[in-house]
C-alpha positions in Angstrom: -22.7 -37.9 -38.2 -24.3 -36.5 -41.3 -27.3 -38.4 -42.5 -29.9 -37.0 -44.9 -32.3 -39.8 -45.8 -34.9 -39.4 -48.4 -38.5 -39.4 -47.0 -40.8 -42.1 -48.2 -44.3 -41.3 -49.4 -45.6 -41.9 -45.9 -43.2 -39.3 -44.5 -41.1 -41.9 -42.7 -37.4 -41.7 -43.4 -36.0 -44.9 -44.9 -33.2 -46.4 -42.9 -30.1 -48.4 -43.8 -30.6 -51.8 -45.3 -28.1 -54.6 -45.9 -30.0 -55.6 -49.0 -29.0 -52.4 -50.8 -25.7 -52.1 -52.7 -23.4 -50.4 -50.1 -20.1 -48.6 -50.6 -17.4 -47.6 -48.0 -15.4 -44.5 -48.9 -12.3 -43.6 -46.9 -10.9 -40.1 -47.4 -8.0 -38.3 -45.7 -4.3 -37.7 -45.5 -1.5 -39.1 -43.3 -2.7 -40.0 -39.8 -6.3 -40.1 -41.0 -5.5 -43.7 -41.9 -5.4 -44.6 -38.2 -8.9 -43.3 -37.8 -10.0 -45.3 -40.8 -8.5 -48.4 -39.2 -10.6 -48.0 -36.1 -13.7 -47.6 -38.2 -12.9 -50.6 -40.3 -12.4 -52.7 -37.1 -15.9 -51.7 -35.8 -17.5 -52.4 -39.2 -15.8 -55.8 -39.3 -16.9 -56.8 -35.8 -20.4 -55.7 -36.5 -20.6 -57.6 -39.7 -21.6 -54.6 -41.8 -22.0 -55.7 -45.5 -19.9 -53.8 -47.9 -20.1 -54.4 -51.7 -17.4 -51.9 -52.9 -14.7 -49.9 -51.1 -13.3 -46.7 -52.5 -10.7 -44.2 -51.3 -8.4 -41.3 -51.9 -5.2 -40.2 -50.1 -4.3 -42.4 -47.2 -7.8 -43.9 -47.5 -6.4 -46.0 -50.4 -4.3 -48.0 -47.9 -7.5 -48.9 -45.9 -9.5 -49.9 -49.0 -6.6 -51.9 -50.4 -6.6 -54.2 -47.4 -10.4 -54.2 -47.0 -11.0 -55.3 -50.6 -9.1 -58.6 -50.0 -10.4 -59.4 -46.5 -7.2 -58.2 -44.9 -8.4 -55.1 -43.0 -7.3 -56.7 -39.7 -3.7 -56.1 -40.9 -4.4 -52.4 -40.3 -5.0 -52.6 -36.5 -3.5 -55.8 -35.2 -0.3 -55.8 -33.1 2.0 -56.2 -36.1 -0.3 -54.3 -38.5 0.2 -51.1 -40.5 -0.7 -48.5 -37.8 1.0 -50.2 -34.9 4.3 -50.7 -36.6 7.3 -48.5 -35.5 7.8 -47.7 -39.2 4.8 -45.4 -39.0 6.9 -42.8 -37.2 9.0 -42.3 -40.3 6.1 -41.8 -42.8 6.3 -38.5 -44.7 9.7 -37.6 -43.1 11.9 -34.8 -44.3 14.0 -35.6 -47.3 17.8 -35.9 -46.8 18.7 -32.7 -48.7 16.4 -30.4 -46.7 17.9 -31.9 -43.6 21.4 -31.3 -44.7 20.6 -27.7 -45.7 18.9 -27.1 -42.3 21.8 -28.5 -40.4 24.2 -26.4 -42.5 22.3 -23.3 -41.6 22.2 -24.2 -38.0 26.0 -24.8 -37.9 26.7 -21.6 -39.7 24.6 -19.7 -37.2 26.5 -21.4 -34.3 29.8 -20.5 -35.9 28.8 -16.8 -36.4 27.6 -16.8 -32.8 31.1 -17.7 -31.4 32.4 -14.1 -31.4 29.2 -12.9 -29.9 29.6 -15.6 -27.2 33.1 -14.4 -26.4 31.9 -10.8 -26.0 28.9 -12.0 -24.0 31.2 -13.8 -21.6 32.5 -10.4 -20.5 28.9 -9.6 -19.3 29.4 -12.5 -16.8 33.1 -12.0 -15.9 33.0 -8.3 -15.0 30.0 -8.5 -12.7 31.7 -11.4 -10.9 34.9 -9.3 -10.7 32.8 -6.5 -9.2 31.2 -8.7 -6.6 34.5 -10.3 -5.6 36.1 -6.8 -5.1 33.1 -5.8 -3.0 33.6 -8.7 -0.6 37.3 -8.4 -0.7 38.1 -11.5 -2.8 41.5 -12.0 -4.3 40.6 -14.2 -7.3 39.1 -11.5 -9.4 42.3 -10.1 -11.1 43.3 -13.5 -12.4 39.7 -14.1 -13.6 39.6 -10.8 -15.5 43.1 -11.3 -16.8 42.2 -14.8 -18.1 39.1 -13.4 -19.9 41.1 -10.6 -21.5 43.8 -13.0 -22.8 41.0 -15.2 -24.2 39.3 -12.3 -25.9 42.6 -11.0 -27.4 43.5 -14.4 -28.7 40.0 -14.9 -30.2 40.0 -11.6 -32.0 43.6 -11.7 -33.1 44.3 -11.2 -36.9 45.1 -14.8 -37.4 42.1 -16.2 -35.3 38.4 -15.6 -35.6 38.5 -12.7 -38.2 40.4 -15.0 -40.5 39.0 -18.5 -40.3 35.5 -17.9 -39.1 34.1 -16.4 -42.4 35.9 -19.1 -44.4 34.3 -21.8 -42.3 30.9 -20.3 -42.7 31.3 -20.1 -46.5 32.6 -23.7 -46.6 29.6 -25.0 -44.7 27.0 -23.0 -46.7 28.8 -23.8 -49.9 28.7 -27.6 -49.3 25.0 -27.3 -48.5 24.3 -25.3 -51.7 26.3 -27.8 -53.7 24.4 -30.8 -52.3 21.1 -29.0 -53.1 22.2 -28.1 -56.6 23.4 -31.6 -57.4 20.1 -33.1 -56.0 18.1 -30.7 -58.1 20.1 -31.4 -61.3 19.8 -35.2 -60.8 16.1 -35.0 -60.5 15.5 -32.4 -63.2 13.0 -33.7 -65.6 13.2 -33.6 -69.4 10.3 -31.1 -69.6 11.5 -28.9 -66.7 11.3 -25.2 -67.4 12.6 -22.1 -65.5 15.9 -21.2 -64.0 18.3 -24.0 -63.1 18.5 -22.9 -59.5 14.8 -23.6 -59.1 15.6 -27.3 -59.4 17.1 -27.2 -55.9 13.8 -26.1 -54.4 12.2 -29.6 -54.5 9.4 -30.6 -52.1 10.6 -31.1 -48.6 8.8 -34.3 -47.6 9.0 -37.9 -49.0 6.1 -40.3 -49.5 8.4 -43.2 -50.3 8.3 -44.6 -46.8 4.5 -44.7 -46.8 4.4 -46.5 -50.2 7.0 -49.0 -49.1 5.4 -49.7 -45.7 2.0 -50.2 -47.4 3.3 -52.9 -49.8 5.5 -54.5 -47.1 2.5 -55.2 -44.9 0.5 -56.3 -48.0 3.3 -58.7 -48.9 3.0 -60.3 -45.4 -0.7 -60.8 -46.2 -0.5 -62.3 -49.8 2.8 -64.1 -49.8 3.0 -67.9 -49.9 4.5 -70.0 -47.2 7.7 -70.7 -49.1 8.2 -67.1 -50.4 10.1 -64.9 -48.1 11.6 -62.3 -50.4 9.1 -59.8 -51.8 8.9 -59.5 -55.6 9.4 -56.1 -57.4 6.6 -53.6 -56.7 5.0 -54.0 -60.1 4.8 -57.8 -59.7 3.4 -57.5 -56.2 0.7 -55.1 -57.5 -0.2 -57.5 -60.3 -0.4 -60.4 -57.9 -2.7 -58.4 -55.7 -5.1 -57.5 -58.5 -5.2 -61.0 -59.8 -6.0 -62.4 -56.4 -8.8 -59.8 -56.0 -10.2 -60.5 -59.5 -10.2 -64.3 -58.9 -11.9 -64.1 -55.6 -14.4 -61.3 -56.2 -17.8 -62.3 -55.0 -16.3 -64.5 -52.2 -16.9 -63.6 -48.5 -14.6 -60.7 -47.5 -13.6 -59.7 -51.1 -15.1 -56.5 -52.4 -14.9 -54.3 -55.5 -12.3 -51.7 -55.4 -12.1 -48.0 -56.7 -9.2 -45.6 -56.3 -9.1 -41.9 -57.4 -6.0 -39.9 -58.2 -5.3 -36.7 -60.1 -3.3 -36.4 -63.3 -1.5 -33.0 -63.2 -0.4 -33.1 -66.9 -3.7 -34.2 -68.3 -5.8 -32.0 -65.9 -8.0 -35.0 -65.2 -9.0 -37.2 -62.3 -8.1 -40.8 -63.0 -10.1 -43.7 -61.7 -8.5 -47.2 -61.1 -11.2 -49.7 -60.4 -11.9 -53.4 -60.3 -15.6 -54.3 -60.3 -17.7 -57.4 -61.0 -17.9 -58.6 -64.5 -21.4 -57.5 -65.1 -20.6 -53.9 -64.0 -17.5 -53.4 -66.1 -19.7 -51.9 -68.9 -21.1 -49.4 -66.5 -17.5 -48.6 -65.5 -16.4 -47.8 -69.0 -19.7 -46.5 -70.4 -19.3 -46.4 -74.2 -22.7 -44.8 -74.9 -21.3 -42.2 -77.3 -18.0 -41.7 -79.1 -17.0 -38.6 -77.1 -18.0 -40.2 -73.8 -16.1 -43.4 -74.6 -13.0 -41.4 -75.5 -13.2 -39.5 -72.3 -13.6 -42.7 -70.3 -10.6 -44.3 -72.0 -8.5 -41.3 -70.9 -9.7 -41.3 -67.3 -10.8 -44.9 -66.3 -8.4 -47.8 -65.9 -10.1 -51.2 -65.5 -7.8 -53.2 -63.2 -9.4 -56.4 -64.4 -7.7 -55.9 -67.7 -4.3 -54.8 -68.9 -4.4 -51.8 -66.5 -3.8 -54.2 -63.6 -0.1 -53.3 -63.8 -1.0 -49.7 -62.7 -2.4 -50.6 -59.2 1.0 -49.8 -57.6 1.1 -46.5 -59.5 -2.4 -45.7 -58.2 -1.4 -46.3 -54.6 1.8 -44.3 -54.9 0.0 -41.4 -56.5 -2.8 -41.4 -53.8 -0.1 -41.2 -51.1 1.5 -38.2 -52.8 0.7 -34.9 -51.1 0.7 -32.0 -53.6 3.7 -29.6 -53.2 4.8 -31.3 -50.0 6.1 -34.4 -51.8 7.4 -35.3 -55.3 4.8 -36.1 -57.9 4.6 -39.8 -58.8 5.4 -40.3 -62.5 3.9 -43.0 -64.5 4.6 -44.1 -68.1 1.6 -45.4 -69.9 1.9 -48.2 -72.5 2.3 -47.2 -76.1 -1.0 -48.9 -77.1 -3.0 -47.1 -74.3 -4.9 -43.8 -74.8 -1.9 -41.7 -73.7 0.5 -43.3 -76.2 3.4 -44.0 -74.0 3.5 -40.5 -72.4 4.9 -40.0 -68.9 2.5 -38.1 -66.6 2.7 -36.7 -63.1 0.1 -38.1 -60.7 -0.9 -37.0 -57.2 -3.7 -36.8 -54.7 -6.4 -34.1 -54.7 -9.0 -33.7 -51.8 -11.8 -32.8 -54.2 -11.4 -36.3 -55.7 -13.9 -37.3 -53.1 -16.7 -35.7 -55.2 -15.6 -37.7 -58.2 -15.6 -40.9 -56.2 -19.2 -40.3 -55.1 -20.2 -39.7 -58.7 -18.5 -42.9 -59.9 -20.1 -45.0 -57.2 -23.6 -43.6 -58.1 -23.0 -44.6 -61.7 -22.0 -48.1 -60.5 -25.4 -48.6 -58.9 -24.5 -47.9 -55.3 -27.5 -47.1 -53.1 -25.8 -46.5 -49.8 -22.5 -44.8 -49.0 -20.7 -44.9 -45.7 -18.2 -42.0 -45.8 -15.3 -41.9 -43.3 -13.2 -38.9 -42.7 -10.9 -37.8 -39.8 -11.4 -34.1 -40.5 -13.7 -32.7 -37.8 -16.4 -30.1 -38.5 -15.8 -26.4 -37.6 -16.2 -26.1 -33.8 -18.2 -22.8 -34.1 -17.4 -19.4 -32.6 -15.0 -18.9 -29.7 -13.5 -22.4 -30.1 -10.4 -21.8 -32.2 -7.2 -23.5 -31.3 -3.8 -21.9 -31.4 -2.1 -21.9 -34.8 0.7 -24.3 -35.5 4.1 -22.7 -36.1 6.0 -25.8 -37.3 6.1 -26.5 -41.1 4.4 -29.9 -41.0 1.8 -28.6 -38.6 1.0 -25.6 -40.9 0.7 -27.9 -43.9 -1.5 -30.3 -42.0 -3.9 -27.5 -40.9 -4.4 -26.5 -44.5 -4.9 -30.1 -45.7 -7.4 -30.8 -42.9 -9.3 -27.6 -43.6 -9.5 -28.4 -47.4 -10.7 -31.9 -46.7 -13.4 -30.7 -44.3 -14.7 -28.3 -47.0 -14.8 -30.9 -49.7 -16.5 -33.3 -47.3 -19.3 -30.8 -46.8 -19.7 -30.3 -50.6 -19.7 -34.1 -51.3 -22.6 -34.7 -48.9 -24.8 -31.9 -50.1 -26.3 -33.5 -53.2 -26.2 -37.3 -53.5 -28.8 -38.0 -56.2 -31.0 -39.9 -53.8 -28.2 -42.2 -52.6 -28.2 -42.5 -48.8 -25.1 -41.0 -47.2 -23.9 -42.0 -43.8 -20.9 -40.0 -42.5 -18.5 -41.1 -39.7 -16.2 -38.3 -38.5 -14.8 -37.1 -35.2 -16.2 -34.2 -33.3 -12.7 -33.2 -32.4 -9.3 -34.4 -33.7 -6.1 -33.0 -32.1 -3.8 -35.2 -34.3 -2.8 -33.4 -37.5 -2.3 -35.2 -40.8 1.5 -35.4 -40.3 1.6 -35.9 -36.5 2.7 -39.5 -36.7 4.2 -39.3 -33.2 0.9 -38.1 -31.9 -0.7 -34.6 -31.4 -1.1 -32.3 -28.5 -4.7 -31.7 -27.5 -5.3 -28.1 -26.4 -8.6 -29.0 -24.8 -7.2 -31.7 -22.4 -3.6 -30.4 -22.4 -2.1 -33.8 -23.1 -0.6 -35.7 -26.0 -2.7 -38.1 -28.0 -1.0 -41.0 -29.7 -2.2 -42.6 -33.0 -3.6 -45.6 -31.0 -6.0 -43.2 -29.3 -7.1 -41.8 -32.7 -7.7 -45.4 -33.8 -9.8 -46.1 -30.8 -11.8 -42.9 -31.5 -12.6 -44.2 -35.0 -13.7 -47.4 -33.4 -16.0 -45.7 -31.0 -17.4 -43.2 -33.5 -18.3 -46.0 -35.9 -20.4 -47.6 -33.2 -21.9 -44.4 -31.8 -22.6 -42.7 -35.2 -23.4 -45.5 -37.5 -23.6 -49.1 -36.2 -25.9 -48.5 -33.2 -28.2 -45.7 -34.4 -28.4 -46.7 -38.1 -27.6 -50.4 -38.5 -29.1 -51.4 -35.2 -32.2 -49.2 -35.7 -32.8 -50.7 -39.1 -33.0 -54.2 -37.8 -36.7 -54.2 -37.3 -37.4 -53.0 -40.9 -34.8 -55.1 -42.8 -37.5 -57.4 -44.2 -39.5 -54.4 -45.5 -36.7 -52.3 -47.0 
């Protein structure tokens, strides 16, 4: 836990107080959401007061449910992280799978002549051993192999149809990749046409669909079984939050994503009525113009963009497709279509926004462990998703360190694991080099639950009980 309290004039560090405006920030990618769910469960059971919840990456899923008193849908038996659908999150796209299978089949086809030749390395030693022991079956065995080899390498056999079959398989794979790249080629795409086939290998669609499917189970009426279109569902969510803001269990919401085309971080927020001015901040003409470009008030017409904010937050740069959003003609961007995605450094922007919104205490939750120190390095991952996960987790740990360095006097309480063997894309669980066993996501969820108690609830919230009346 990282806690840097500001000393009081008497030299005694001030502790946590439920009377102060408190924010919960969830940051991470992929499986980090399971850790967030465990922490949220502990905070819910302990009755920790939260005034505003904010998130980036997969943390947006946690804050989306926590804002409407539905965090239990993250950890219960039919919840988000216990559903079998979690195993398919951020899966490989169909085209990369087809290309990979085509390459594997081509390699197998090319290996057929080598296998025929290698068979001789088995047949002739057996022939030699049978001759040594006086066996009589060796001549027929060798003769059979010779006939097979001659038939395989005849002019009308392998030398003729094998290269054609390889070209056919590779050609079909290349055609599928080219068609996929052409169909998804944007109007503003530049560069060679063949680059269009090299699209990101993973898909975030399953994560987005699963998030809103579980949310629909939470917000739907008794007579409504079929979910509405995603835009309508998002609008219904923001309207429900806006109408109930201030009621027990309902909290202000803030989501941060990155606009690749505008080179800006975008903030989607729904705050109390008396704080909306602080959210927009129209102190000067230049500042007001900048805020109009970057801040979207979900209590107003921007409520239609909550689904876009969630989809963009679940987008992993370069690993998945950017989420595109078309702004209204009367908005700042005048109907332009922009590409949105996640950015680990958005955490720093979230902290700054929360400070401007009057937050006095921040509970920061991350599944990225600190560096273990010298002589504690684990073996490098060799699979593609594992390599990507290592980089993402390393970047998030570095940003987390920067975000907790200067907090402008705001008290920062950090909950994070000392060790996490589950990578951001290990939805089937991760292998722990320290204990030499696999760890499922349910264990990561349990670790978040325990860390929340050991790092924050017992030493911070519990220790502050004697001074609540004086803080």
